[in-house]
C-alpha positions in Angstrom: 0.0 0.1 0.1 1.1 3.4 -1.0 0.1 7.0 -0.7 -2.1 8.0 -3.6 -3.3 11.5 -4.6 -7.0 11.5 -5.5 -7.9 13.9 -8.4 -10.8 16.1 -8.9 -14.2 14.8 -11.0 -15.6 16.5 -13.6 -18.4 18.8 -12.8 -21.0 16.5 -14.5 -19.9 13.6 -12.5 -19.9 15.3 -9.2 -23.6 16.6 -9.9 -24.5 12.9 -10.7 -22.9 11.8 -7.7 -24.7 14.2 -5.4 -28.2 13.7 -7.0 -27.8 10.0 -6.0 -26.9 11.1 -2.5 -29.9 13.2 -2.6 -32.0 10.1 -3.3 -30.6 8.0 -0.7 -31.1 11.0 2.0 -34.7 11.0 0.9 -35.3 7.9 1.8 -36.2 7.0 5.5 -33.3 6.1 7.6 -34.3 2.5 8.1 -34.5 2.3 4.2 -31.5 4.0 3.2 -29.0 1.1 3.1 -31.5 -0.7 0.8 -32.1 2.5 -1.4 -28.3 3.0 -1.6 -27.9 -0.4 -3.1 -30.7 -0.1 -5.7 -29.3 3.4 -6.6 -25.5 2.3 -7.0 -26.8 -1.0 -9.2 -28.9 1.4 -11.2 -26.3 3.9 -12.5 -23.8 1.7 -14.4 -22.6 5.3 -16.1 -21.6 6.9 -12.8 -19.9 3.5 -11.8 -18.2 3.3 -15.0 -17.1 7.0 -15.0 -15.8 6.6 -11.1 -14.0 3.2 -12.0 -12.3 4.9 -15.0 -11.0 7.9 -12.6 -10.0 5.3 -9.9 -7.8 3.2 -12.6 -6.4 6.2 -13.6 -4.4 7.1 -10.6 -4.2 3.8 -9.2 -0.7 2.4 -8.8 1.1 0.4 -12.0 -1.2 -1.0 -14.4 -4.6 -0.5 -12.6 -3.3 -2.4 -9.5 -5.4 -3.0 -6.0 -5.0 0.0 -4.0 -4.8 -2.1 -0.9 -2.4 -5.2 -1.9 -0.8 -3.7 -4.9 -0.7 -6.9 -6.6 -3.8 -8.1 -8.7 -5.7 -5.5 -11.2 -8.2 -3.4 -9.5 -11.6 -4.8 -10.9 -13.8 -3.5 -8.0 -14.7 -0.2 -6.8 -14.7 -0.8 -3.3 -16.6 1.6 -0.5 -13.8 2.4 1.9 -16.7 2.8 4.7 -19.0 0.0 3.7 -22.5 0.8 2.4 -24.2 -1.3 5.0 -22.4 1.1 7.4 -22.8 4.6 5.9 -25.2 4.5 3.1 -25.0 8.3 2.4 -21.4 7.6 1.7 -22.2 5.3 -1.2 -21.7 7.9 -3.8 -19.0 9.9 -2.0 -15.8 10.3 -4.4 -14.0 10.7 -1.2 -15.2 6.9 -0.3 -14.2 5.2 -3.5 -10.9 3.0 -3.6 -9.9 0.6 -6.5 -9.6 -3.0 -5.1 -8.9 -6.2 -6.3 -12.0 -9.0 -5.6 -9.5 -11.0 -3.2 -9.0 -7.9 -0.8 -12.7 -6.1 -1.5 -14.8 -9.6 -1.4 -12.7 -12.3 0.5 -11.0 -9.9 2.9 -12.3 -6.7 3.6 -16.0 -7.4 2.8 -18.0 -5.1 5.3 -15.5 -5.1 8.0 -14.6 -1.4 9.1 -13.5 -1.5 12.8 -13.0 2.0 14.5 -10.9 2.9 17.7 -11.5 4.3 20.7 -11.9 7.8 19.1 -14.1 6.6 16.2 -11.4 6.6 13.8 -11.1 3.8 11.3 -8.7 1.3 11.6 -8.3 0.7 8.1 -5.8 3.0 6.4 -7.1 4.9 3.3 -4.0 5.6 1.1 -5.7 8.6 -0.3 -5.5 10.5 3.0 -2.9 8.4 4.9 0.7 7.6 4.4 0.7 3.9 4.8 4.6 4.2 5.7 3.6 6.0 9.0 1.7 2.8 10.1 3.1 0.1 8.2 7.2 -1.2 7.9 8.0 -3.6 5.1 10.5 -6.2 5.6 12.2 -6.4 2.3 13.7 -9.7 2.9 10.5 -11.4 4.0 7.8 -9.3 2.1 6.0 -9.3 5.1 4.6 -6.1 6.7 4.9 -5.1 10.6 2.7 -2.6 12.1 4.0 0.6 13.7 0.3 1.5 14.9 -2.9 0.1 15.8 -4.2 1.1 12.6 -1.4 -0.5 10.8 -1.8 -3.7 12.9 -5.7 -3.2 11.6 -5.2 -2.7 7.9 -2.8 -6.0 7.7 -5.6 -7.8 9.3 -8.6 -6.3 7.5 -6.9 -6.5 4.1 -4.8 -10.0 4.5 -1.6 -7.8 3.6 0.5 -10.9 4.8 -1.1 -13.7 2.9 1.2 -15.8 1.4 1.0 -15.0 -2.1 1.6 -11.5 -1.2 4.8 -11.9 0.5 6.1 -14.3 -1.9 5.3 -11.6 -4.6 6.9 -8.8 -2.7 10.3 -11.2 -2.6 10.3 -11.4 -6.3 9.4 -7.7 -6.6 12.4 -6.9 -5.0 14.9 -9.3 -6.9 13.2 -7.7 -10.4 13.6 -4.4 -8.9 17.4 -4.7 -7.9 18.0 -6.0 -11.6 15.9 -3.2 -13.0 17.7 -0.1 -10.8 21.4 -1.7 -11.9 20.3 -1.7 -15.3 19.2 2.3 -15.1 22.4 3.0 -13.7 24.6 1.4 -16.5 22.0 3.4 -18.9 22.5 6.5 -16.7 26.0 6.3 -16.9 26.5 5.7 -20.7 24.0 8.4 -21.3 21.6 5.8 -22.8 18.5 7.9 -22.4 16.3 5.7 -24.3 17.0 2.4 -22.0 16.8 4.6 -18.8 13.3 5.8 -19.7 12.3 2.3 -20.8 13.5 1.0 -17.3 11.8 3.8 -15.4 8.3 2.7 -17.4 8.9 -0.8 -16.6 9.4 0.0 -12.7 6.2 2.1 -12.5 4.2 -0.7 -14.1 5.5 -3.2 -11.9 3.2 -4.7 -9.2 3.8 -4.0 -5.7 4.6 -0.3 -5.9 5.2 -0.7 -2.3 8.5 -2.3 -2.6 9.6 0.3 -4.7 8.8 3.1 -2.4 10.1 1.2 0.4 13.4 0.5 -1.3 13.6 4.3 -2.1 12.7 5.3 1.5 14.8 2.8 3.2 17.7 3.8 1.5 18.1 7.1 3.0 17.3 6.3 6.5 19.8 5.1 9.3 20.6 1.5 8.8 20.4 1.3 4.9 23.5 -0.4 4.7 21.9 -3.3 6.9 18.9 -3.3 4.9 20.7 -3.6 1.5 23.6 -5.8 2.8 22.8 -8.6 0.4 23.1 -6.0 -2.6 25.3 -2.9 -1.4 25.6 -1.8 -5.0 22.1 -0.8 -5.3 22.1 1.4 -2.2 24.0 4.3 -4.4 21.4 3.7 -7.5 18.6 4.1 -5.0 19.9 7.1 -3.3 20.5 9.0 -6.9 18.5 12.3 -7.3 18.0 11.5 -10.8 16.5 8.3 -10.2 14.5 9.7 -7.3 13.1 12.3 -9.1 12.0 10.1 -11.9 10.1 8.0 -9.4 8.4 11.0 -7.2 10.6 10.7 -4.3 
């Protein structure tokens, strides 16, 4: 999971979402969940427009905003319709998710802490790295906060297929970063650009971001002890600028 920037919607789509919300609000309170679900099903054009906007700022090739591995196929309601029907059409409540995260793990789970704050992180609001530490060797997340622990549990972020994928992603990225260093050193701009494009489209954008962030922190030499040669590459200002760090 990485920090994402939610873009604004077109005025027409904003109006469509607001009209749908007004329709839910007009229903009696005990009927609002059913009304919200019915309206969501009956607005395919709205769902398509929301989905297209989500895919436009999702990591990689339209990856799930929770696990970063699978393709995002679902529009997830961050706060579930069953709990907050009036947020069914709220743009700030929409994320792109894969069916594994959305339907098999998260579902309608939305626990709150003692202050009423969601334990699930919203990557368009929160910086996940403030709450989660990623072991690049094991491919596993470790919680730094209660919200980090809640997110790991709710989305199943340490399921085996994801930890193995992150380990493989690290190996692939080491190769790509070393290839970028050679291309940059020899002024082979075409190859350097292709490498950057490939890195951006890789699954597990969280591994990319973790490698870049950890490379400048105390103890970086220990984190990258198995590939010390990649540390200078990760610290290179040109590479960091191209990858938004």
